[in-house]
PDB file of N, CA, C and O in Angstrom:
ATOM      1  N   UNK A   1       8.345 -19.220 -42.858  1.00  0.00           N
ATOM      2  CA  UNK A   1       7.780 -18.573 -44.146  1.00  0.00           C
ATOM      3  C   UNK A   1       7.649 -20.022 -45.297  1.00  0.00           C
ATOM      4  O   UNK A   1       8.416 -20.919 -45.645  1.00  0.00           O
ATOM      5  N   UNK A   2       6.659 -19.750 -45.515  1.00  0.00           N
ATOM      6  CA  UNK A   2       6.100 -20.436 -46.197  1.00  0.00           C
ATOM      7  C   UNK A   2       6.690 -20.582 -47.759  1.00  0.00           C
ATOM      8  O   UNK A   2       6.752 -19.409 -48.127  1.00  0.00           O
ATOM      9  N   UNK A   3       7.190 -21.485 -48.951  1.00  0.00           N
ATOM     10  CA  UNK A   3       7.249 -20.653 -50.463  1.00  0.00           C
ATOM     11  C   UNK A   3       6.491 -20.306 -51.430  1.00  0.00           C
ATOM     12  O   UNK A   3       5.846 -21.269 -51.846  1.00  0.00           O
ATOM     13  N   UNK A   4       6.243 -19.146 -52.083  1.00  0.00           N
ATOM     14  CA  UNK A   4       5.081 -19.156 -53.154  1.00  0.00           C
ATOM     15  C   UNK A   4       5.352 -20.140 -54.215  1.00  0.00           C
ATOM     16  O   UNK A   4       6.342 -20.712 -54.671  1.00  0.00           O
ATOM     17  N   UNK A   5       4.497 -20.119 -54.358  1.00  0.00           N
ATOM     18  CA  UNK A   5       4.074 -21.369 -55.685  1.00  0.00           C
ATOM     19  C   UNK A   5       3.521 -19.875 -57.183  1.00  0.00           C
ATOM     20  O   UNK A   5       2.586 -19.085 -57.316  1.00  0.00           O
ATOM     21  N   UNK A   6       4.681 -20.209 -57.911  1.00  0.00           N
ATOM     22  CA  UNK A   6       4.686 -19.476 -59.013  1.00  0.00           C
ATOM     23  C   UNK A   6       2.521 -19.470 -59.714  1.00  0.00           C
ATOM     24  O   UNK A   6       1.753 -20.432 -59.731  1.00  0.00           O
ATOM     25  N   UNK A   7       2.283 -18.203 -60.096  1.00  0.00           N
ATOM     26  CA  UNK A   7       0.850 -18.490 -60.850  1.00  0.00           C
ATOM     27  C   UNK A   7       1.083 -18.158 -62.379  1.00  0.00           C
ATOM     28  O   UNK A   7       1.564 -17.025 -62.378  1.00  0.00           O
ATOM     29  N   UNK A   8       0.966 -18.633 -63.762  1.00  0.00           N
ATOM     30  CA  UNK A   8       0.866 -18.415 -64.702  1.00  0.00           C
ATOM     31  C   UNK A   8       0.017 -18.683 -65.537  1.00  0.00           C
ATOM     32  O   UNK A   8      -0.540 -19.771 -65.676  1.00  0.00           O
ATOM     33  N   UNK A   9      -0.204 -17.382 -66.371  1.00  0.00           N
ATOM     34  CA  UNK A   9      -1.524 -16.637 -66.606  1.00  0.00           C
ATOM     35  C   UNK A   9      -0.711 -17.651 -68.387  1.00  0.00           C
ATOM     36  O   UNK A   9       0.416 -17.269 -68.702  1.00  0.00           O
ATOM     37  N   UNK A  10      -1.248 -18.579 -69.134  1.00  0.00           N
ATOM     38  CA  UNK A  10      -1.658 -18.521 -70.735  1.00  0.00           C
ATOM     39  C   UNK A  10      -2.502 -18.030 -71.516  1.00  0.00           C
ATOM     40  O   UNK A  10      -3.611 -18.553 -71.407  1.00  0.00           O
ATOM     41  N   UNK A  11      -2.390 -16.949 -72.528  1.00  0.00           N
ATOM     42  CA  UNK A  11      -4.009 -16.918 -73.141  1.00  0.00           C
ATOM     43  C   UNK A  11      -3.660 -17.931 -74.458  1.00  0.00           C
ATOM     44  O   UNK A  11      -2.629 -18.271 -75.039  1.00  0.00           O
ATOM     45  N   UNK A  12      -5.576 -18.311 -74.640  1.00  0.00           N
ATOM     46  CA  UNK A  12      -4.971 -19.511 -76.037  1.00  0.00           C
ATOM     47  C   UNK A  12      -4.516 -18.429 -77.086  1.00  0.00           C
ATOM     48  O   UNK A  12      -3.871 -18.465 -78.134  1.00  0.00           O
ATOM     49  N   UNK A  13      -5.195 -17.355 -76.273  1.00  0.00           N
ATOM     50  CA  UNK A  13      -5.471 -16.426 -78.275  1.00  0.00           C
ATOM     51  C   UNK A  13      -6.536 -16.827 -79.010  1.00  0.00           C
ATOM     52  O   UNK A  13      -7.548 -17.379 -78.578  1.00  0.00           O
ATOM     53  N   UNK A  14      -6.099 -16.322 -80.958  1.00  0.00           N
ATOM     54  CA  UNK A  14      -7.037 -16.635 -81.735  1.00  0.00           C
ATOM     55  C   UNK A  14      -7.233 -18.205 -82.088  1.00  0.00           C
ATOM     56  O   UNK A  14      -6.430 -18.938 -82.664  1.00  0.00           O
ATOM     57  N   UNK A  15      -8.142 -18.427 -81.732  1.00  0.00           N
ATOM     58  CA  UNK A  15      -8.879 -19.935 -81.854  1.00  0.00           C
ATOM     59  C   UNK A  15      -8.898 -20.537 -83.128  1.00  0.00           C
ATOM     60  O   UNK A  15      -9.225 -21.718 -83.245  1.00  0.00           O
ATOM     61  N   UNK A  16      -8.577 -19.834 -84.105  1.00  0.00           N
ATOM     62  CA  UNK A  16      -7.960 -20.286 -85.578  1.00  0.00           C
ATOM     63  C   UNK A  16      -6.660 -20.483 -85.284  1.00  0.00           C
ATOM     64  O   UNK A  16      -6.168 -20.902 -86.332  1.00  0.00           O
ATOM     65  N   UNK A  17      -5.853 -20.424 -84.489  1.00  0.00           N
ATOM     66  CA  UNK A  17      -4.196 -20.157 -84.361  1.00  0.00           C
ATOM     67  C   UNK A  17      -3.440 -21.223 -83.734  1.00  0.00           C
ATOM     68  O   UNK A  17      -4.086 -22.201 -83.359  1.00  0.00           O
ATOM     69  N   UNK A  18      -2.174 -21.209 -83.551  1.00  0.00           N
ATOM     70  CA  UNK A  18      -1.162 -21.938 -82.538  1.00  0.00           C
ATOM     71  C   UNK A  18      -1.887 -21.794 -81.215  1.00  0.00           C
ATOM     72  O   UNK A  18      -2.398 -22.804 -80.731  1.00  0.00           O
ATOM     73  N   UNK A  19      -1.974 -20.709 -80.626  1.00  0.00           N
ATOM     74  CA  UNK A  19      -2.097 -20.707 -79.305  1.00  0.00           C
ATOM     75  C   UNK A  19      -2.631 -21.549 -78.695  1.00  0.00           C
ATOM     76  O   UNK A  19      -1.780 -21.987 -77.921  1.00  0.00           O
ATOM     77  N   UNK A  20      -3.980 -22.309 -78.496  1.00  0.00           N
ATOM     78  CA  UNK A  20      -4.283 -23.070 -78.597  1.00  0.00           C
ATOM     79  C   UNK A  20      -3.406 -24.851 -78.112  1.00  0.00           C
ATOM     80  O   UNK A  20      -3.363 -25.520 -77.079  1.00  0.00           O
ATOM     81  N   UNK A  21      -2.828 -25.008 -79.550  1.00  0.00           N
ATOM     82  CA  UNK A  21      -2.164 -26.592 -78.970  1.00  0.00           C
ATOM     83  C   UNK A  21      -0.992 -26.120 -78.395  1.00  0.00           C
ATOM     84  O   UNK A  21      -0.319 -26.988 -77.840  1.00  0.00           O
ATOM     85  N   UNK A  22      -0.534 -24.917 -78.370  1.00  0.00           N
ATOM     86  CA  UNK A  22       1.282 -24.467 -76.932  1.00  0.00           C
ATOM     87  C   UNK A  22       0.222 -24.228 -76.320  1.00  0.00           C
ATOM     88  O   UNK A  22       0.788 -24.820 -75.401  1.00  0.00           O
ATOM     89  N   UNK A  23      -1.113 -23.851 -75.755  1.00  0.00           N
ATOM     90  CA  UNK A  23      -1.291 -23.953 -73.970  1.00  0.00           C
ATOM     91  C   UNK A  23      -1.766 -25.480 -73.933  1.00  0.00           C
ATOM     92  O   UNK A  23      -1.920 -26.031 -72.843  1.00  0.00           O
ATOM     93  N   UNK A  24      -1.982 -26.114 -75.055  1.00  0.00           N
ATOM     94  CA  UNK A  24      -2.567 -27.884 -74.462  1.00  0.00           C
ATOM     95  C   UNK A  24      -1.371 -28.748 -73.764  1.00  0.00           C
ATOM     96  O   UNK A  24      -1.371 -29.313 -72.670  1.00  0.00           O
ATOM     97  N   UNK A  25      -0.285 -28.657 -74.825  1.00  0.00           N
ATOM     98  CA  UNK A  25       1.174 -28.708 -74.996  1.00  0.00           C
ATOM     99  C   UNK A  25       1.834 -28.446 -73.620  1.00  0.00           C
ATOM    100  O   UNK A  25       2.167 -29.459 -73.005  1.00  0.00           O
ATOM    101  N   UNK A  26       2.061 -27.323 -73.074  1.00  0.00           N
ATOM    102  CA  UNK A  26       1.877 -26.376 -71.540  1.00  0.00           C
ATOM    103  C   UNK A  26       1.852 -27.224 -70.272  1.00  0.00           C
ATOM    104  O   UNK A  26       2.434 -27.588 -69.249  1.00  0.00           O
ATOM    105  N   UNK A  27       0.684 -27.290 -71.116  1.00  0.00           N
ATOM    106  CA  UNK A  27      -0.849 -27.750 -69.764  1.00  0.00           C
ATOM    107  C   UNK A  27      -0.128 -29.431 -68.967  1.00  0.00           C
ATOM    108  O   UNK A  27      -0.210 -29.942 -67.850  1.00  0.00           O
ATOM    109  N   UNK A  28       0.671 -29.879 -70.514  1.00  0.00           N
ATOM    110  CA  UNK A  28       1.180 -31.652 -69.666  1.00  0.00           C
ATOM    111  C   UNK A  28       2.287 -30.899 -69.058  1.00  0.00           C
ATOM    112  O   UNK A  28       1.896 -29.894 -68.464  1.00  0.00           O
ATOM    113  N   UNK A  29       3.283 -31.053 -69.040  1.00  0.00           N
ATOM    114  CA  UNK A  29       3.982 -30.644 -68.421  1.00  0.00           C
ATOM    115  C   UNK A  29       4.283 -29.942 -67.221  1.00  0.00           C
ATOM    116  O   UNK A  29       3.934 -28.824 -66.841  1.00  0.00           O
ATOM    117  N   UNK A  30       5.509 -31.438 -66.327  1.00  0.00           N
ATOM    118  CA  UNK A  30       5.306 -30.613 -64.675  1.00  0.00           C
ATOM    119  C   UNK A  30       6.300 -29.334 -64.284  1.00  0.00           C
ATOM    120  O   UNK A  30       7.527 -29.262 -64.223  1.00  0.00           O
ATOM    121  N   UNK A  31       5.323 -28.428 -64.064  1.00  0.00           N
ATOM    122  CA  UNK A  31       6.491 -27.581 -63.686  1.00  0.00           C
ATOM    123  C   UNK A  31       6.039 -26.718 -61.978  1.00  0.00           C
ATOM    124  O   UNK A  31       5.069 -26.730 -61.220  1.00  0.00           O
ATOM    125  N   UNK A  32       7.137 -26.177 -62.015  1.00  0.00           N
ATOM    126  CA  UNK A  32       7.110 -25.874 -60.134  1.00  0.00           C
ATOM    127  C   UNK A  32       5.938 -24.452 -60.559  1.00  0.00           C
ATOM    128  O   UNK A  32       6.015 -23.546 -61.389  1.00  0.00           O
ATOM    129  N   UNK A  33       5.047 -24.776 -59.675  1.00  0.00           N
ATOM    130  CA  UNK A  33       4.068 -24.101 -60.262  1.00  0.00           C
ATOM    131  C   UNK A  33       2.755 -23.956 -60.167  1.00  0.00           C
ATOM    132  O   UNK A  33       2.263 -24.872 -59.507  1.00  0.00           O
ATOM    133  N   UNK A  34       1.830 -23.027 -60.631  1.00  0.00           N
ATOM    134  CA  UNK A  34       0.416 -23.123 -61.679  1.00  0.00           C
ATOM    135  C   UNK A  34      -0.479 -22.730 -62.743  1.00  0.00           C
ATOM    136  O   UNK A  34      -1.099 -21.669 -62.663  1.00  0.00           O
ATOM    137  N   UNK A  35      -0.613 -23.628 -63.893  1.00  0.00           N
ATOM    138  CA  UNK A  35      -0.700 -22.777 -65.095  1.00  0.00           C
ATOM    139  C   UNK A  35      -2.593 -22.729 -64.681  1.00  0.00           C
ATOM    140  O   UNK A  35      -3.334 -23.463 -64.027  1.00  0.00           O
ATOM    141  N   UNK A  36      -2.807 -21.296 -65.565  1.00  0.00           N
ATOM    142  CA  UNK A  36      -4.291 -20.983 -65.753  1.00  0.00           C
ATOM    143  C   UNK A  36      -4.264 -20.161 -66.781  1.00  0.00           C
ATOM    144  O   UNK A  36      -3.983 -18.964 -66.818  1.00  0.00           O
ATOM    145  N   UNK A  37      -4.596 -20.933 -67.657  1.00  0.00           N
ATOM    146  CA  UNK A  37      -5.457 -21.514 -69.449  1.00  0.00           C
ATOM    147  C   UNK A  37      -6.709 -20.294 -69.451  1.00  0.00           C
ATOM    148  O   UNK A  37      -7.832 -20.499 -68.989  1.00  0.00           O
ATOM    149  N   UNK A  38      -6.142 -18.649 -70.232  1.00  0.00           N
ATOM    150  CA  UNK A  38      -7.758 -18.336 -70.615  1.00  0.00           C
ATOM    151  C   UNK A  38      -8.021 -18.434 -71.880  1.00  0.00           C
ATOM    152  O   UNK A  38      -7.562 -17.981 -72.929  1.00  0.00           O
ATOM    153  N   UNK A  39      -8.710 -19.000 -71.614  1.00  0.00           N
ATOM    154  CA  UNK A  39      -9.288 -19.560 -73.500  1.00  0.00           C
ATOM    155  C   UNK A  39     -10.941 -20.387 -73.715  1.00  0.00           C
ATOM    156  O   UNK A  39     -11.623 -20.866 -72.810  1.00  0.00           O
ATOM    157  N   UNK A  40     -11.158 -20.363 -74.700  1.00  0.00           N
ATOM    158  CA  UNK A  40     -12.471 -21.450 -74.827  1.00  0.00           C
ATOM    159  C   UNK A  40     -11.733 -22.732 -74.658  1.00  0.00           C
ATOM    160  O   UNK A  40     -10.741 -23.162 -75.247  1.00  0.00           O
ATOM    161  N   UNK A  41     -12.569 -23.308 -73.569  1.00  0.00           N
ATOM    162  CA  UNK A  41     -12.609 -24.824 -72.846  1.00  0.00           C
ATOM    163  C   UNK A  41     -12.765 -25.913 -73.974  1.00  0.00           C
ATOM    164  O   UNK A  41     -12.215 -27.001 -74.140  1.00  0.00           O
ATOM    165  N   UNK A  42     -13.677 -25.249 -74.659  1.00  0.00           N
ATOM    166  CA  UNK A  42     -13.931 -25.570 -76.019  1.00  0.00           C
ATOM    167  C   UNK A  42     -12.972 -26.296 -77.187  1.00  0.00           C
ATOM    168  O   UNK A  42     -12.714 -27.356 -77.759  1.00  0.00           O
ATOM    169  N   UNK A  43     -12.741 -25.267 -77.110  1.00  0.00           N
ATOM    170  CA  UNK A  43     -11.265 -25.328 -78.810  1.00  0.00           C
ATOM    171  C   UNK A  43     -10.203 -25.855 -77.753  1.00  0.00           C
ATOM    172  O   UNK A  43      -9.223 -26.379 -78.283  1.00  0.00           O
ATOM    173  N   UNK A  44     -10.199 -25.829 -76.634  1.00  0.00           N
ATOM    174  CA  UNK A  44      -9.026 -26.355 -76.277  1.00  0.00           C
ATOM    175  C   UNK A  44      -8.983 -28.095 -76.110  1.00  0.00           C
ATOM    176  O   UNK A  44      -8.280 -29.007 -76.546  1.00  0.00           O
ATOM    177  N   UNK A  45     -10.062 -27.973 -75.294  1.00  0.00           N
ATOM    178  CA  UNK A  45     -10.425 -29.752 -75.419  1.00  0.00           C
ATOM    179  C   UNK A  45     -10.302 -30.666 -76.609  1.00  0.00           C
ATOM    180  O   UNK A  45      -9.560 -31.638 -76.471  1.00  0.00           O
ATOM    181  N   UNK A  46     -11.204 -30.419 -78.279  1.00  0.00           N
ATOM    182  CA  UNK A  46     -11.053 -30.148 -79.748  1.00  0.00           C
ATOM    183  C   UNK A  46      -9.753 -30.603 -79.777  1.00  0.00           C
ATOM    184  O   UNK A  46      -9.305 -31.736 -79.606  1.00  0.00           O
ATOM    185  N   UNK A  47      -8.993 -29.131 -80.115  1.00  0.00           N
ATOM    186  CA  UNK A  47      -7.452 -29.165 -79.733  1.00  0.00           C
ATOM    187  C   UNK A  47      -6.722 -30.633 -79.364  1.00  0.00           C
ATOM    188  O   UNK A  47      -6.418 -31.692 -79.913  1.00  0.00           O
ATOM    189  N   UNK A  48      -6.656 -30.014 -78.149  1.00  0.00           N
ATOM    190  CA  UNK A  48      -6.741 -32.206 -77.518  1.00  0.00           C
ATOM    191  C   UNK A  48      -6.560 -33.270 -78.691  1.00  0.00           C
ATOM    192  O   UNK A  48      -5.634 -33.776 -79.325  1.00  0.00           O
ATOM    193  N   UNK A  49      -7.935 -33.331 -78.633  1.00  0.00           N
ATOM    194  CA  UNK A  49      -8.752 -34.010 -79.685  1.00  0.00           C
ATOM    195  C   UNK A  49      -7.921 -34.833 -80.374  1.00  0.00           C
ATOM    196  O   UNK A  49      -7.554 -35.999 -80.230  1.00  0.00           O
ATOM    197  N   UNK A  50      -7.568 -33.410 -81.653  1.00  0.00           N
ATOM    198  CA  UNK A  50      -7.268 -33.333 -82.539  1.00  0.00           C
ATOM    199  C   UNK A  50      -6.259 -34.362 -83.166  1.00  0.00           C
ATOM    200  O   UNK A  50      -6.211 -35.212 -84.055  1.00  0.00           O
ATOM    201  N   UNK A  51      -4.886 -33.356 -81.440  1.00  0.00           N
ATOM    202  CA  UNK A  51      -3.659 -33.501 -81.653  1.00  0.00           C
ATOM    203  C   UNK A  51      -3.163 -35.734 -81.489  1.00  0.00           C
ATOM    204  O   UNK A  51      -2.197 -36.400 -81.863  1.00  0.00           O
ATOM    205  N   UNK A  52      -4.626 -36.112 -80.663  1.00  0.00           N
ATOM    206  CA  UNK A  52      -4.341 -37.431 -79.751  1.00  0.00           C
ATOM    207  C   UNK A  52      -4.008 -37.144 -78.761  1.00  0.00           C
ATOM    208  O   UNK A  52      -3.402 -38.031 -78.161  1.00  0.00           O
ATOM    209  N   UNK A  53      -4.148 -36.117 -78.200  1.00  0.00           N
ATOM    210  CA  UNK A  53      -3.218 -35.829 -76.694  1.00  0.00           C
ATOM    211  C   UNK A  53      -4.748 -35.596 -75.226  1.00  0.00           C
ATOM    212  O   UNK A  53      -5.870 -35.101 -75.125  1.00  0.00           O
ATOM    213  N   UNK A  54      -3.932 -36.202 -74.561  1.00  0.00           N
ATOM    214  CA  UNK A  54      -5.352 -36.871 -73.161  1.00  0.00           C
ATOM    215  C   UNK A  54      -4.711 -34.651 -72.044  1.00  0.00           C
ATOM    216  O   UNK A  54      -3.777 -34.010 -71.560  1.00  0.00           O
ATOM    217  N   UNK A  55      -5.935 -34.644 -72.303  1.00  0.00           N
ATOM    218  CA  UNK A  55      -6.304 -33.133 -71.393  1.00  0.00           C
ATOM    219  C   UNK A  55      -7.505 -33.233 -70.768  1.00  0.00           C
ATOM    220  O   UNK A  55      -8.503 -33.829 -71.174  1.00  0.00           O
ATOM    221  N   UNK A  56      -7.386 -32.725 -69.932  1.00  0.00           N
ATOM    222  CA  UNK A  56      -8.270 -32.594 -68.732  1.00  0.00           C
ATOM    223  C   UNK A  56      -7.792 -31.356 -67.283  1.00  0.00           C
ATOM    224  O   UNK A  56      -7.196 -31.718 -66.268  1.00  0.00           O
ATOM    225  N   UNK A  57      -8.148 -30.218 -67.508  1.00  0.00           N
ATOM    226  CA  UNK A  57      -8.205 -28.452 -67.387  1.00  0.00           C
ATOM    227  C   UNK A  57      -8.755 -28.740 -66.240  1.00  0.00           C
ATOM    228  O   UNK A  57      -7.818 -28.758 -65.442  1.00  0.00           O
ATOM    229  N   UNK A  58      -9.491 -28.918 -65.823  1.00  0.00           N
ATOM    230  CA  UNK A  58     -10.135 -28.360 -64.640  1.00  0.00           C
ATOM    231  C   UNK A  58     -10.971 -26.762 -64.743  1.00  0.00           C
ATOM    232  O   UNK A  58     -10.187 -25.910 -65.162  1.00  0.00           O
ATOM    233  N   UNK A  59     -12.208 -26.274 -64.485  1.00  0.00           N
ATOM    234  CA  UNK A  59     -12.636 -24.807 -65.283  1.00  0.00           C
ATOM    235  C   UNK A  59     -11.871 -24.219 -63.396  1.00  0.00           C
ATOM    236  O   UNK A  59     -11.579 -24.711 -62.306  1.00  0.00           O
ATOM    237  N   UNK A  60     -11.886 -22.703 -64.220  1.00  0.00           N
ATOM    238  CA  UNK A  60     -10.947 -21.918 -62.669  1.00  0.00           C
ATOM    239  C   UNK A  60     -12.066 -21.466 -62.430  1.00  0.00           C
ATOM    240  O   UNK A  60     -13.080 -21.975 -62.906  1.00  0.00           O
ATOM    241  N   UNK A  61     -12.080 -20.215 -61.486  1.00  0.00           N
ATOM    242  CA  UNK A  61     -12.988 -19.516 -60.596  1.00  0.00           C
ATOM    243  C   UNK A  61     -11.749 -17.871 -59.866  1.00  0.00           C
ATOM    244  O   UNK A  61     -10.556 -17.582 -59.961  1.00  0.00           O
ATOM    245  N   UNK A  62     -12.820 -17.332 -59.287  1.00  0.00           N
ATOM    246  CA  UNK A  62     -12.085 -16.198 -58.718  1.00  0.00           C
ATOM    247  C   UNK A  62     -12.203 -16.936 -57.408  1.00  0.00           C
ATOM    248  O   UNK A  62     -11.222 -16.748 -56.688  1.00  0.00           O
ATOM    249  N   UNK A  63     -13.006 -17.620 -56.964  1.00  0.00           N
ATOM    250  CA  UNK A  63     -12.636 -17.592 -55.567  1.00  0.00           C
ATOM    251  C   UNK A  63     -13.135 -19.078 -55.654  1.00  0.00           C
ATOM    252  O   UNK A  63     -14.229 -19.364 -55.166  1.00  0.00           O
ATOM    253  N   UNK A  64     -12.223 -20.193 -56.371  1.00  0.00           N
ATOM    254  CA  UNK A  64     -11.760 -21.456 -56.313  1.00  0.00           C
ATOM    255  C   UNK A  64     -10.212 -21.592 -57.322  1.00  0.00           C
ATOM    256  O   UNK A  64      -9.793 -21.329 -58.450  1.00  0.00           O
ATOM    257  N   UNK A  65      -9.722 -22.253 -55.882  1.00  0.00           N
ATOM    258  CA  UNK A  65      -8.123 -22.576 -56.434  1.00  0.00           C
ATOM    259  C   UNK A  65      -8.388 -23.757 -57.465  1.00  0.00           C
ATOM    260  O   UNK A  65      -9.319 -24.559 -57.545  1.00  0.00           O
ATOM    261  N   UNK A  66      -7.462 -23.612 -58.079  1.00  0.00           N
ATOM    262  CA  UNK A  66      -6.851 -24.363 -59.232  1.00  0.00           C
ATOM    263  C   UNK A  66      -6.618 -25.816 -58.460  1.00  0.00           C
ATOM    264  O   UNK A  66      -6.087 -26.035 -57.372  1.00  0.00           O
ATOM    265  N   UNK A  67      -7.007 -26.415 -59.092  1.00  0.00           N
ATOM    266  CA  UNK A  67      -6.673 -28.142 -58.801  1.00  0.00           C
ATOM    267  C   UNK A  67      -5.340 -28.468 -59.081  1.00  0.00           C
ATOM    268  O   UNK A  67      -4.975 -27.867 -60.091  1.00  0.00           O
ATOM    269  N   UNK A  68      -4.000 -29.549 -58.343  1.00  0.00           N
ATOM    270  CA  UNK A  68      -2.965 -29.339 -59.118  1.00  0.00           C
ATOM    271  C   UNK A  68      -3.107 -30.943 -59.253  1.00  0.00           C
ATOM    272  O   UNK A  68      -3.707 -31.759 -58.554  1.00  0.00           O
ATOM    273  N   UNK A  69      -1.943 -31.150 -60.992  1.00  0.00           N
ATOM    274  CA  UNK A  69      -1.845 -33.163 -61.171  1.00  0.00           C
ATOM    275  C   UNK A  69      -1.733 -33.653 -60.210  1.00  0.00           C
ATOM    276  O   UNK A  69      -1.366 -34.771 -60.573  1.00  0.00           O
ATOM    277  N   UNK A  70      -1.792 -33.692 -58.581  1.00  0.00           N
ATOM    278  CA  UNK A  70      -1.482 -34.277 -57.843  1.00  0.00           C
ATOM    279  C   UNK A  70      -2.379 -34.805 -57.073  1.00  0.00           C
ATOM    280  O   UNK A  70      -2.292 -35.865 -56.454  1.00  0.00           O
ATOM    281  N   UNK A  71      -3.749 -33.639 -57.125  1.00  0.00           N
ATOM    282  CA  UNK A  71      -5.158 -33.487 -56.641  1.00  0.00           C
ATOM    283  C   UNK A  71      -6.201 -34.449 -56.815  1.00  0.00           C
ATOM    284  O   UNK A  71      -7.301 -34.538 -56.270  1.00  0.00           O
ATOM    285  N   UNK A  72      -5.528 -35.286 -57.848  1.00  0.00           N
ATOM    286  CA  UNK A  72      -6.377 -35.903 -59.197  1.00  0.00           C
ATOM    287  C   UNK A  72      -6.720 -37.208 -58.587  1.00  0.00           C
ATOM    288  O   UNK A  72      -7.368 -38.037 -59.225  1.00  0.00           O
TER     289      UNK A  72
END
């Protein structure tokens, strides 16, 4: 039987708070699973830009699997 890969959902929370920053930083770390960030993509990109952090997260939809870092 194949091992199941954990799926972790992070909510960005209030756009003016620290949540978007934490999501951007958390997405950069390599983890044994998939991370889905629930938040406004424009806010996340802007927050990454202001921090000087590269951030490339594909959109996630109910009928599409998120691609992993290794699929790029």
